[in-house]
N, CA, C and O atoms as CSV, one atom per row, in Angstrom:
chain,resi,resn,atom,element,x,y,z
A,1,MET,N,N,-5.952,-2.562,62.632
A,1,MET,CA,C,-7.313,-2.316,62.222
A,1,MET,C,C,-8.186,-3.457,62.719
A,1,MET,O,O,-8.103,-4.586,62.235
A,2,ALA,N,N,-8.969,-3.157,63.633
A,2,ALA,CA,C,-9.832,-4.166,64.236
A,2,ALA,C,C,-11.028,-4.462,63.339
A,2,ALA,O,O,-11.626,-3.551,62.767
A,3,GLY,N,N,-11.369,-5.736,63.223
A,3,GLY,CA,C,-12.552,-6.129,62.485
A,3,GLY,C,C,-12.386,-6.168,60.969
A,3,GLY,O,O,-13.374,-6.323,60.251
A,4,PHE,N,N,-11.168,-6.031,60.468
A,4,PHE,CA,C,-10.955,-6.043,59.014
A,4,PHE,C,C,-10.008,-7.173,58.644
A,4,PHE,O,O,-8.871,-7.224,59.113
A,5,GLU,N,N,-10.487,-8.079,57.798
A,5,GLU,CA,C,-9.665,-9.190,57.347
A,5,GLU,C,C,-9.742,-9.286,55.826
A,5,GLU,O,O,-10.779,-9.006,55.225
A,6,ILE,N,N,-8.646,-9.680,55.227
A,6,ILE,CA,C,-8.616,-9.880,53.781
A,6,ILE,C,C,-8.869,-11.351,53.513
A,6,ILE,O,O,-8.163,-12.221,54.024
A,7,ASN,N,N,-9.880,-11.616,52.711
A,7,ASN,CA,C,-10.243,-12.986,52.378
A,7,ASN,C,C,-9.397,-13.431,51.181
A,7,ASN,O,O,-9.776,-13.231,50.027
A,8,LYS,N,N,-8.246,-14.035,51.480
A,8,LYS,CA,C,-7.301,-14.414,50.432
A,8,LYS,C,C,-7.863,-15.516,49.541
A,8,LYS,O,O,-7.581,-15.544,48.343
A,9,ARG,N,N,-8.641,-16.408,50.101
A,9,ARG,CA,C,-9.229,-17.481,49.302
A,9,ARG,C,C,-10.187,-16.914,48.249
A,9,ARG,O,O,-10.200,-17.366,47.104
A,10,ALA,N,N,-10.984,-15.923,48.645
A,10,ALA,CA,C,-11.911,-15.298,47.694
A,10,ALA,C,C,-11.149,-14.565,46.589
A,10,ALA,O,O,-11.571,-14.567,45.433
A,11,ILE,N,N,-10.031,-13.942,46.945
A,11,ILE,CA,C,-9.212,-13.245,45.951
A,11,ILE,C,C,-8.639,-14.242,44.951
A,11,ILE,O,O,-8.647,-13.993,43.745
A,12,GLU,N,N,-8.138,-15.380,45.453
A,12,GLU,CA,C,-7.587,-16.413,44.564
A,12,GLU,C,C,-8.666,-16.963,43.626
A,12,GLU,O,O,-8.417,-17.164,42.437
A,13,ASN,N,N,-9.854,-17.202,44.160
A,13,ASN,CA,C,-10.952,-17.688,43.323
A,13,ASN,C,C,-11.311,-16.671,42.238
A,13,ASN,O,O,-11.547,-17.037,41.086
A,14,MET,N,N,-11.349,-15.416,42.612
A,14,MET,CA,C,-11.665,-14.371,41.642
A,14,MET,C,C,-10.600,-14.295,40.548
A,14,MET,O,O,-10.923,-14.125,39.373
A,15,GLN,N,N,-9.329,-14.423,40.940
A,15,GLN,CA,C,-8.252,-14.397,39.955
A,15,GLN,C,C,-8.386,-15.558,38.973
A,15,GLN,O,O,-8.181,-15.386,37.772
A,16,ARG,N,N,-8.732,-16.740,39.486
A,16,ARG,CA,C,-8.923,-17.903,38.619
A,16,ARG,C,C,-10.086,-17.681,37.651
A,16,ARG,O,O,-9.985,-17.995,36.465
A,17,GLU,N,N,-11.190,-17.137,38.166
A,17,GLU,CA,C,-12.346,-16.869,37.316
A,17,GLU,C,C,-12.022,-15.858,36.223
A,17,GLU,O,O,-12.439,-16.028,35.077
A,18,ILE,N,N,-11.288,-14.817,36.564
A,18,ILE,CA,C,-10.898,-13.803,35.585
A,18,ILE,C,C,-10.000,-14.418,34.530
A,18,ILE,O,O,-10.167,-14.142,33.342
A,19,ALA,N,N,-9.043,-15.252,34.944
A,19,ALA,CA,C,-8.142,-15.909,33.997
A,19,ALA,C,C,-8.929,-16.817,33.051
A,19,ALA,O,O,-8.646,-16.857,31.853
A,20,LYS,N,N,-9.914,-17.544,33.581
A,20,LYS,CA,C,-10.737,-18.419,32.740
A,20,LYS,C,C,-11.517,-17.606,31.714
A,20,LYS,O,O,-11.630,-18.013,30.558
A,21,GLU,N,N,-12.050,-16.474,32.124
A,21,GLU,CA,C,-12.791,-15.617,31.204
A,21,GLU,C,C,-11.893,-15.100,30.080
A,21,GLU,O,O,-12.312,-15.052,28.924
A,22,PHE,N,N,-10.661,-14.713,30.417
A,22,PHE,CA,C,-9.737,-14.261,29.391
A,22,PHE,C,C,-9.407,-15.388,28.415
A,22,PHE,O,O,-9.326,-15.161,27.208
A,23,GLU,N,N,-9.216,-16.599,28.934
A,23,GLU,CA,C,-8.919,-17.744,28.067
A,23,GLU,C,C,-10.095,-18.046,27.141
A,23,GLU,O,O,-9.901,-18.315,25.955
A,24,ARG,N,N,-11.313,-18.001,27.679
A,24,ARG,CA,C,-12.502,-18.228,26.849
A,24,ARG,C,C,-12.613,-17.174,25.759
A,24,ARG,O,O,-12.887,-17.488,24.601
A,25,ALA,N,N,-12.401,-15.935,26.138
A,25,ALA,CA,C,-12.501,-14.837,25.165
A,25,ALA,C,C,-11.426,-14.979,24.086
A,25,ALA,O,O,-11.681,-14.705,22.914
A,26,ALA,N,N,-10.229,-15.405,24.482
A,26,ALA,CA,C,-9.145,-15.575,23.506
A,26,ALA,C,C,-9.465,-16.705,22.537
A,26,ALA,O,O,-9.102,-16.627,21.363
A,27,ARG,N,N,-10.140,-17.761,23.006
A,27,ARG,CA,C,-10.517,-18.858,22.118
A,27,ARG,C,C,-11.618,-18.430,21.158
A,27,ARG,O,O,-11.607,-18.798,19.983
A,28,LYS,N,N,-12.571,-17.649,21.667
A,28,LYS,CA,C,-13.689,-17.212,20.830
A,28,LYS,C,C,-13.253,-16.147,19.834
A,28,LYS,O,O,-13.674,-16.162,18.677
A,29,HIS,N,N,-12.419,-15.235,20.278
A,29,HIS,CA,C,-11.999,-14.090,19.460
A,29,HIS,C,C,-10.471,-13.986,19.486
A,29,HIS,O,O,-9.919,-13.157,20.210
A,30,PRO,N,N,-9.787,-14.825,18.698
A,30,PRO,CA,C,-8.318,-14.767,18.716
A,30,PRO,C,C,-7.807,-13.448,18.161
A,30,PRO,O,O,-8.436,-12.832,17.300
A,31,ILE,N,N,-6.676,-13.032,18.659
A,31,ILE,CA,C,-6.055,-11.795,18.199
A,31,ILE,C,C,-5.290,-12.118,16.922
A,31,ILE,O,O,-4.465,-13.031,16.895
A,32,ARG,N,N,-5.568,-11.372,15.881
A,32,ARG,CA,C,-4.897,-11.579,14.600
A,32,ARG,C,C,-4.199,-10.289,14.204
A,32,ARG,O,O,-4.791,-9.210,14.215
A,33,VAL,N,N,-2.945,-10.425,13.860
A,33,VAL,CA,C,-2.154,-9.269,13.468
A,33,VAL,C,C,-1.722,-9.474,12.022
A,33,VAL,O,O,-1.048,-10.458,11.718
A,34,PRO,N,N,-2.094,-8.570,11.132
A,34,PRO,CA,C,-1.670,-8.721,9.746
A,34,PRO,C,C,-0.166,-8.484,9.616
A,34,PRO,O,O,0.388,-7.569,10.225
A,35,VAL,N,N,0.474,-9.315,8.821
A,35,VAL,CA,C,1.913,-9.202,8.599
A,35,VAL,C,C,2.131,-8.909,7.130
A,35,VAL,O,O,1.581,-9.587,6.263
A,36,GLN,N,N,2.931,-7.902,6.855
A,36,GLN,CA,C,3.216,-7.526,5.479
A,36,GLN,C,C,4.722,-7.603,5.255
A,36,GLN,O,O,5.507,-7.107,6.063
A,37,VAL,N,N,5.106,-8.220,4.167
A,37,VAL,CA,C,6.515,-8.349,3.832
A,37,VAL,C,C,6.775,-7.530,2.587
A,37,VAL,O,O,6.124,-7.716,1.559
A,38,ASP,N,N,7.725,-6.628,2.686
A,38,ASP,CA,C,8.082,-5.798,1.543
A,38,ASP,C,C,9.023,-6.568,0.625
A,38,ASP,O,O,9.879,-7.322,1.089
A,39,THR,N,N,8.859,-6.375,-0.661
A,39,THR,CA,C,9.762,-6.996,-1.617
A,39,THR,C,C,11.018,-6.151,-1.730
A,39,THR,O,O,10.958,-4.939,-1.525
A,40,PRO,N,N,12.146,-6.753,-2.050
A,40,PRO,CA,C,13.376,-5.963,-2.179
A,40,PRO,C,C,13.270,-4.986,-3.341
A,40,PRO,O,O,12.599,-5.262,-4.335
A,41,ARG,N,N,13.930,-3.855,-3.211
A,41,ARG,CA,C,13.884,-2.842,-4.269
A,41,ARG,C,C,14.634,-3.314,-5.507
A,41,ARG,O,O,14.254,-2.994,-6.633
A,42,ASN,N,N,15.694,-4.071,-5.293
A,42,ASN,CA,C,16.483,-4.570,-6.411
A,42,ASN,C,C,16.512,-6.092,-6.327
A,42,ASN,O,O,17.410,-6.648,-5.695
A,43,PRO,N,N,15.557,-6.779,-6.946
A,43,PRO,CA,C,15.513,-8.234,-6.835
A,43,PRO,C,C,16.730,-8.912,-7.445
A,43,PRO,O,O,16.968,-10.086,-7.159
A,44,ALA,N,N,17.513,-8.224,-8.276
A,44,ALA,CA,C,18.694,-8.819,-8.882
A,44,ALA,C,C,19.758,-9.145,-7.838
A,44,ALA,O,O,20.599,-10.015,-8.066
A,45,CYS,N,N,19.732,-8.465,-6.704
A,45,CYS,CA,C,20.745,-8.719,-5.678
A,45,CYS,C,C,20.521,-10.064,-4.989
A,45,CYS,O,O,21.391,-10.526,-4.251
A,46,PHE,N,N,19.380,-10.693,-5.214
A,46,PHE,CA,C,19.097,-11.975,-4.588
A,46,PHE,C,C,19.140,-13.127,-5.592
A,46,PHE,O,O,18.536,-14.175,-5.363
A,47,THR,N,N,19.835,-12.938,-6.673
A,47,THR,CA,C,19.890,-13.992,-7.675
A,47,THR,C,C,20.892,-15.056,-7.269
A,47,THR,O,O,21.718,-14.845,-6.381
A,48,ARG,N,N,20.811,-16.174,-7.914
A,48,ARG,CA,C,21.682,-17.311,-7.616
A,48,ARG,C,C,23.144,-16.980,-7.934
A,48,ARG,O,O,24.039,-17.430,-7.219
A,49,GLU,N,N,23.402,-16.207,-8.987
A,49,GLU,CA,C,24.769,-15.905,-9.390
A,49,GLU,C,C,25.516,-15.138,-8.302
A,49,GLU,O,O,26.680,-15.428,-8.027
A,50,ARG,N,N,24.872,-14.188,-7.699
A,50,ARG,CA,C,25.538,-13.399,-6.669
A,50,ARG,C,C,25.869,-14.261,-5.454
A,50,ARG,O,O,26.965,-14.156,-4.904
A,51,ARG,N,N,24.944,-15.102,-5.032
A,51,ARG,CA,C,25.212,-15.977,-3.888
A,51,ARG,C,C,26.371,-16.907,-4.215
A,51,ARG,O,O,27.186,-17.218,-3.346
A,52,HIS,N,N,26.449,-17.353,-5.471
A,52,HIS,CA,C,27.516,-18.259,-5.864
A,52,HIS,C,C,28.871,-17.553,-5.794
A,52,HIS,O,O,29.853,-18.136,-5.334
A,53,ARG,N,N,28.926,-16.297,-6.250
A,53,ARG,CA,C,30.199,-15.568,-6.239
A,53,ARG,C,C,30.674,-15.278,-4.816
A,53,ARG,O,O,31.878,-15.262,-4.557
A,54,GLU,N,N,29.733,-15.047,-3.886
A,54,GLU,CA,C,30.113,-14.725,-2.513
A,54,GLU,C,C,30.515,-15.947,-1.713
A,54,GLU,O,O,31.102,-15.814,-0.639
A,55,GLY,N,N,30.212,-17.133,-2.212
A,55,GLY,CA,C,30.598,-18.344,-1.515
A,55,GLY,C,C,29.467,-18.883,-0.668
A,55,GLY,O,O,28.374,-18.317,-0.641
A,56,PRO,N,N,29.736,-19.997,0.035
A,56,PRO,CA,C,28.677,-20.639,0.820
A,56,PRO,C,C,28.259,-19.771,1.995
A,56,PRO,O,O,29.052,-18.983,2.511
A,57,THR,N,N,27.018,-19.919,2.411
A,57,THR,CA,C,26.494,-19.104,3.512
A,57,THR,C,C,26.129,-19.953,4.724
A,57,THR,O,O,25.415,-19.481,5.608
A,58,SER,N,N,26.601,-21.187,4.783
A,58,SER,CA,C,26.234,-22.034,5.916
A,58,SER,C,C,27.019,-21.613,7.146
A,58,SER,O,O,28.052,-20.953,7.038
A,59,LEU,N,N,26.528,-21.996,8.305
A,59,LEU,CA,C,27.201,-21.672,9.556
A,59,LEU,C,C,28.537,-22.387,9.670
A,59,LEU,O,O,29.464,-21.873,10.296
A,60,ALA,N,N,28.646,-23.561,9.075
A,60,ALA,CA,C,29.884,-24.333,9.157
A,60,ALA,C,C,31.037,-23.558,8.521
A,60,ALA,O,O,32.173,-23.651,8.987
A,61,SER,N,N,30.762,-22.797,7.466
A,61,SER,CA,C,31.832,-22.077,6.782
A,61,SER,C,C,32.233,-20.792,7.520
A,61,SER,O,O,33.264,-20.200,7.201
A,62,THR,N,N,31.434,-20.355,8.498
A,62,THR,CA,C,31.749,-19.111,9.200
A,62,THR,C,C,32.416,-19.339,10.542
A,62,THR,O,O,32.737,-18.373,11.235
A,63,ARG,N,N,32.633,-20.582,10.929
A,63,ARG,CA,C,33.268,-20.859,12.222
A,63,ARG,C,C,34.752,-20.527,12.184
A,63,ARG,O,O,35.436,-20.740,11.183
A,64,VAL,N,N,35.220,-20.002,13.297
A,64,VAL,CA,C,36.629,-19.654,13.407
A,64,VAL,C,C,37.328,-20.750,14.203
A,64,VAL,O,O,36.852,-21.154,15.263
A,65,ALA,N,N,38.447,-21.223,13.692
A,65,ALA,CA,C,39.162,-22.319,14.356
A,65,ALA,C,C,40.007,-21.815,15.492
A,65,ALA,O,O,40.676,-22.603,16.160
């Protein structure tokens, strides 16, 4: 194609400008996602007594020799 050239420098500059605009917009308007944690249906299953009966839960106790 005669007479047609791609200006790579202009493309790089445009990409930088677009990235800067996205960064500015993210600083001005941060994305916030609400997080909801459901409570257990049977809170008794998380009592101290049950954990005690099942034994320790550390990683050291689960290693296989």
